[in-house]
DRENPA-3360 file (N, C-alpha, C; in nm, 2 decimals, always signed):
BEGIN
1 = MLTQMYAL = +0.06/-0.12/-0.05/+0.01/-0.02/-0.03/+0.06/+0.12/+0.00 ~ +0.20/+0.09/+0.10/+0.29/+0.27/+0.10/+0.34/+0.31/-0.07 ~ +0.35/+0.22/-0.16/+0.40/+0.20/-0.31/+0.33/+0.26/-0.34 ~ +0.24/+0.22/-0.40/+0.13/+0.32/-0.43/+0.05/+0.40/-0.39 ~ +0.13/+0.48/-0.21/+0.06/+0.58/-0.21/+0.20/+0.68/-0.26 ~ +0.25/+0.67/-0.22/+0.40/+0.74/-0.26/+0.38/+0.82/-0.43 ~ +0.32/+0.62/-0.49/+0.35/+0.68/-0.65/+0.19/+0.83/-0.62 ~ +0.09/+0.80/-0.57/-0.02/+0.92/-0.62/-0.01/+1.03/-0.54;
9 = ALTASKQA = +0.03/+1.04/-0.47/+0.14/+1.13/-0.32/+0.26/+1.27/-0.51 ~ +0.33/+1.14/-0.51/+0.41/+1.23/-0.65/+0.34/+1.27/-0.75 ~ +0.24/+1.19/-0.80/+0.15/+1.23/-0.94/+0.07/+1.36/-0.90 ~ +0.05/+1.40/-0.75/-0.06/+1.46/-0.68/+0.06/+1.59/-0.75 ~ +0.21/+1.58/-0.64/+0.30/+1.70/-0.67/+0.31/+1.76/-0.76 ~ +0.37/+1.61/-0.87/+0.31/+1.72/-0.99/+0.18/+1.85/-1.05 ~ +0.12/+1.82/-1.05/+0.00/+1.90/-1.03/-0.06/+2.01/-0.89 ~ +0.08/+2.05/-0.87/+0.12/+2.18/-0.72/+0.11/+2.26/-0.87;
17 = YSPYSHFK = +0.02/+2.33/-0.73/+0.00/+2.54/-0.82/+0.14/+2.60/-0.71 ~ +0.21/+2.62/-0.75/+0.27/+2.74/-0.69/+0.41/+2.78/-0.74 ~ +0.33/+2.85/-0.85/+0.38/+3.00/-0.89/+0.52/+3.06/-0.81 ~ +0.49/+3.13/-0.70/+0.54/+3.16/-0.63/+0.68/+3.13/-0.55 ~ +0.71/+3.00/-0.43/+0.75/+2.99/-0.42/+0.80/+2.84/-0.49 ~ +0.74/+2.81/-0.56/+0.80/+2.69/-0.68/+0.86/+2.58/-0.59 ~ +0.71/+2.53/-0.49/+0.82/+2.39/-0.39/+0.67/+2.42/-0.39 ~ +0.60/+2.23/-0.40/+0.57/+2.13/-0.47/+0.48/+2.10/-0.36;
25 = VGVCLETT = +0.40/+1.98/-0.31/+0.41/+1.89/-0.18/+0.30/+1.82/-0.30 ~ +0.30/+1.68/-0.25/+0.15/+1.66/-0.26/+0.17/+1.53/-0.11 ~ +0.03/+1.46/-0.10/+0.01/+1.35/-0.03/-0.05/+1.33/-0.05 ~ -0.08/+1.15/-0.04/-0.17/+1.08/-0.01/-0.20/+1.09/+0.15 ~ -0.33/+1.01/+0.20/-0.35/+0.97/+0.29/-0.46/+0.83/+0.34 ~ -0.43/+0.80/+0.36/-0.50/+0.68/+0.36/-0.65/+0.57/+0.49 ~ -0.75/+0.62/+0.46/-0.82/+0.64/+0.57/-0.86/+0.51/+0.65 ~ -0.95/+0.43/+0.75/-0.93/+0.34/+0.82/-1.01/+0.18/+0.74;
33 = SGQLFSGC = -1.08/+0.28/+0.62/-1.17/+0.23/+0.53/-1.08/+0.09/+0.49 ~ -0.97/+0.22/+0.44/-0.89/+0.17/+0.33/-0.87/+0.27/+0.19 ~ -0.92/+0.35/+0.13/-0.97/+0.47/+0.07/-0.85/+0.54/+0.05 ~ -0.77/+0.58/-0.07/-0.71/+0.60/-0.08/-0.72/+0.77/-0.10 ~ -0.66/+0.88/-0.04/-0.73/+1.05/-0.10/-0.60/+1.11/-0.10 ~ -0.53/+1.23/-0.19/-0.47/+1.26/-0.29/-0.43/+1.40/-0.26 ~ -0.37/+1.51/-0.25/-0.44/+1.64/-0.21/-0.29/+1.75/-0.26 ~ -0.22/+1.86/-0.39/-0.10/+1.86/-0.35/-0.11/+1.98/-0.33;
41 = NIENVSYS = -0.08/+2.18/-0.32/-0.05/+2.27/-0.27/-0.09/+2.40/-0.35 ~ -0.16/+2.41/-0.31/-0.28/+2.58/-0.45/-0.25/+2.66/-0.38 ~ -0.13/+2.76/-0.40/-0.06/+2.86/-0.33/-0.20/+3.01/-0.39 ~ -0.10/+3.06/-0.32/-0.25/+3.26/-0.37/-0.14/+3.34/-0.39 ~ -0.14/+3.42/-0.41/-0.09/+3.50/-0.42/-0.04/+3.66/-0.30 ~ -0.19/+3.60/-0.24/-0.18/+3.56/-0.06/-0.12/+3.52/+0.01 ~ +0.02/+3.52/+0.02/+0.04/+3.39/+0.10/-0.04/+3.29/+0.22 ~ -0.10/+3.38/+0.37/-0.18/+3.32/+0.51/-0.33/+3.25/+0.36;
49 = LTLCAESV = -0.34/+3.26/+0.26/-0.44/+3.18/+0.19/-0.44/+3.07/+0.12 ~ -0.26/+3.08/+0.16/-0.31/+2.88/+0.05/-0.35/+2.83/+0.07 ~ -0.30/+2.67/+0.04/-0.39/+2.57/+0.13/-0.28/+2.53/+0.08 ~ -0.25/+2.40/+0.19/-0.18/+2.28/+0.17/-0.18/+2.15/+0.12 ~ -0.20/+2.09/+0.08/-0.14/+1.92/+0.02/-0.25/+1.88/+0.17 ~ -0.17/+1.84/+0.22/-0.26/+1.77/+0.36/-0.45/+1.81/+0.40 ~ -0.41/+1.97/+0.36/-0.54/+2.06/+0.38/-0.70/+1.97/+0.25 ~ -0.64/+2.02/+0.17/-0.69/+1.95/+0.01/-0.75/+1.83/+0.01;
57 = AIAAMIIA = -0.68/+1.64/+0.07/-0.68/+1.53/+0.07/-0.81/+1.57/+0.19 ~ -0.73/+1.62/+0.29/-0.86/+1.59/+0.42/-0.99/+1.67/+0.40 ~ -0.98/+1.71/+0.26/-1.13/+1.80/+0.21/-1.16/+1.68/+0.16 ~ -1.12/+1.59/+0.05/-1.17/+1.51/-0.03/-1.24/+1.39/+0.05 ~ -1.14/+1.40/+0.17/-1.20/+1.31/+0.23/-1.35/+1.32/+0.32 ~ -1.32/+1.37/+0.38/-1.49/+1.45/+0.46/-1.57/+1.42/+0.36 ~ -1.52/+1.53/+0.19/-1.64/+1.52/+0.09/-1.72/+1.35/+0.05 ~ -1.65/+1.26/+0.05/-1.61/+1.14/+0.01/-1.73/+1.06/+0.10;
65 = GEQAIQRL = -1.71/+1.17/+0.23/-1.78/+1.03/+0.42/-1.68/+1.00/+0.44 ~ -1.54/+1.11/+0.45/-1.45/+0.89/+0.56/-1.45/+1.04/+0.65 ~ -1.35/+0.97/+0.75/-1.30/+1.09/+0.87/-1.24/+1.00/+0.96 ~ -1.19/+0.88/+0.88/-1.03/+0.81/+1.01/-0.91/+0.85/+0.92 ~ -0.79/+0.91/+0.93/-0.65/+0.84/+0.88/-0.63/+0.75/+0.92 ~ -0.54/+0.69/+0.88/-0.43/+0.59/+0.93/-0.32/+0.56/+0.95 ~ -0.31/+0.68/+0.79/-0.10/+0.64/+0.74/-0.18/+0.82/+0.59 ~ -0.04/+0.81/+0.64/-0.06/+1.01/+0.52/+0.09/+0.99/+0.47;
73 = VIVSSGID = +0.17/+0.99/+0.31/+0.30/+1.00/+0.31/+0.30/+1.13/+0.27 ~ +0.40/+1.21/+0.25/+0.39/+1.30/+0.15/+0.58/+1.29/+0.12 ~ +0.51/+1.35/-0.03/+0.65/+1.41/-0.09/+0.65/+1.55/-0.15 ~ +0.75/+1.58/-0.20/+0.81/+1.75/-0.21/+0.93/+1.79/-0.28 ~ +0.91/+1.92/-0.37/+0.98/+2.00/-0.49/+1.10/+1.98/-0.36 ~ +1.10/+2.03/-0.20/+1.21/+2.02/-0.09/+1.36/+1.94/-0.19 ~ +1.49/+1.96/-0.16/+1.65/+1.91/-0.13/+1.61/+1.72/+0.02 ~ +1.47/+1.81/+0.06/+1.49/+1.72/+0.18/+1.38/+1.67/+0.19;
81 = FCSPCGAC = +1.37/+1.58/+0.31/+1.17/+1.56/+0.33/+1.17/+1.69/+0.44 ~ +1.01/+1.62/+0.35/+0.86/+1.73/+0.43/+0.78/+1.74/+0.50 ~ +0.85/+1.75/+0.64/+0.76/+1.76/+0.75/+0.60/+1.81/+0.68 ~ +0.45/+1.79/+0.80/+0.37/+1.89/+0.78/+0.40/+2.04/+0.82 ~ +0.35/+2.13/+0.78/+0.34/+2.23/+0.89/+0.23/+2.22/+0.96 ~ +0.24/+2.34/+1.14/+0.19/+2.32/+1.26/+0.03/+2.31/+1.22 ~ +0.04/+2.42/+1.14/-0.11/+2.36/+1.11/-0.22/+2.32/+1.05 ~ -0.10/+2.23/+0.90/-0.16/+2.09/+0.89/-0.15/+1.98/+1.00;
89 = RQRLLEFA = +0.02/+1.99/+1.09/-0.11/+1.87/+1.23/-0.17/+1.81/+1.31 ~ -0.21/+2.01/+1.35/-0.35/+2.00/+1.43/-0.49/+1.99/+1.38 ~ -0.43/+1.99/+1.21/-0.54/+1.94/+1.13/-0.55/+1.81/+1.09 ~ -0.51/+1.74/+1.10/-0.42/+1.62/+1.07/-0.53/+1.46/+1.22 ~ -0.44/+1.63/+1.35/-0.52/+1.53/+1.46/-0.68/+1.61/+1.48 ~ -0.71/+1.64/+1.43/-0.87/+1.64/+1.40/-0.93/+1.50/+1.35 ~ -0.84/+1.40/+1.22/-0.89/+1.29/+1.16/-0.83/+1.14/+1.20 ~ -0.76/+1.16/+1.26/-0.63/+1.13/+1.31/-0.63/+0.99/+1.41;
97 = TDTMEIHL = -0.64/+0.86/+1.36/-0.62/+0.75/+1.51/-0.49/+0.75/+1.59 ~ -0.52/+0.74/+1.71/-0.35/+0.74/+1.81/-0.30/+0.68/+1.71 ~ -0.26/+0.60/+1.64/-0.13/+0.52/+1.58/-0.07/+0.60/+1.46 ~ -0.16/+0.67/+1.41/-0.20/+0.77/+1.24/+0.00/+0.75/+1.31 ~ +0.04/+0.68/+1.11/+0.14/+0.69/+1.06/+0.21/+0.82/+0.88 ~ +0.33/+0.89/+0.97/+0.35/+1.01/+0.81/+0.42/+0.96/+0.81 ~ +0.45/+0.88/+0.63/+0.58/+0.85/+0.62/+0.60/+1.00/+0.53 ~ +0.78/+1.04/+0.55/+0.80/+1.15/+0.46/+0.88/+1.10/+0.35;
105 = FNPAGDCR = +0.89/+1.15/+0.25/+0.99/+1.10/+0.14/+1.07/+1.23/+0.08 ~ +1.19/+1.17/+0.06/+1.21/+1.32/+0.04/+1.32/+1.23/-0.15 ~ +1.33/+1.35/-0.23/+1.36/+1.31/-0.35/+1.44/+1.22/-0.39 ~ +1.49/+1.18/-0.30/+1.58/+1.02/-0.35/+1.46/+0.89/-0.40 ~ +1.37/+1.00/-0.32/+1.28/+0.80/-0.24/+1.30/+0.74/-0.12 ~ +1.40/+0.82/-0.06/+1.47/+0.81/+0.13/+1.32/+0.79/+0.21 ~ +1.29/+0.73/+0.33/+1.14/+0.74/+0.38/+1.21/+0.81/+0.54 ~ +1.09/+0.84/+0.59/+1.15/+0.81/+0.71/+0.93/+0.86/+0.80;
113 = KHLLSDLL = +0.99/+0.77/+0.92/+0.81/+0.72/+0.90/+0.81/+0.82/+1.04 ~ +0.76/+0.87/+1.09/+0.62/+0.88/+1.17/+0.50/+0.88/+1.25 ~ +0.55/+0.87/+1.43/+0.37/+0.93/+1.42/+0.39/+1.04/+1.43 ~ +0.28/+1.05/+1.43/+0.21/+1.22/+1.44/+0.15/+1.21/+1.55 ~ +0.18/+1.21/+1.69/+0.18/+1.21/+1.83/+0.37/+1.21/+1.84 ~ +0.43/+1.18/+1.76/+0.60/+1.32/+1.80/+0.60/+1.41/+1.75 ~ +0.51/+1.34/+1.64/+0.50/+1.53/+1.54/+0.51/+1.67/+1.63 ~ +0.35/+1.60/+1.70/+0.22/+1.63/+1.78/+0.25/+1.62/+1.95;
121 = PYSFSKKD = +0.37/+1.64/+2.00/+0.35/+1.59/+2.12/+0.21/+1.74/+2.18 ~ +0.17/+1.66/+2.31/+0.13/+1.80/+2.39/+0.07/+1.87/+2.34 ~ -0.08/+1.77/+2.27/-0.15/+1.84/+2.16/-0.22/+1.89/+2.17 ~ -0.32/+1.98/+2.12/-0.48/+2.04/+2.16/-0.61/+1.97/+2.09 ~ -0.62/+1.86/+2.17/-0.74/+1.78/+2.09/-0.88/+1.74/+2.09 ~ -0.99/+1.66/+2.03/-1.06/+1.69/+2.07/-1.12/+1.65/+2.24 ~ -1.03/+1.57/+2.24/-1.01/+1.49/+2.41/-1.03/+1.64/+2.52 ~ -0.96/+1.70/+2.48/-1.04/+1.77/+2.54/-1.04/+1.91/+2.58;
129 = LAI = -1.21/+1.82/+2.52/-1.34/+1.97/+2.57/-1.43/+1.82/+2.59 ~ -1.48/+1.92/+2.71/-1.57/+1.87/+2.81/-1.71/+1.88/+2.75 ~ -1.75/+1.81/+2.64/-1.88/+1.76/+2.54/-1.96/+1.66/+2.58;
% end
């Protein structure tokens, strides 16, 4: 499954709209039901309006009726591994399983595996709300 996810993330990265930074990012997420959703970054001249690839994939997942992410693959056009930004780490946490894996690939195809909990320790989540 990881090979397929890597291929989908790489394909998505090639569709990125990044005329300002020229930094292309592609992701593929896997839900607990095994469905795959990919996304790419979509820049805006007003940088704060830029959509990260993770946000695009999460939106596609939600539209399809899914709400639980078990695995994520990230590739980029950068020279090294690209991890999710802080805002995307929080977005991912909203839908992550307790053991969600994040696989970061560099341009050479090398992979580093992390748990979301390692990248976002002491997080604030829905578990913290008394609802």
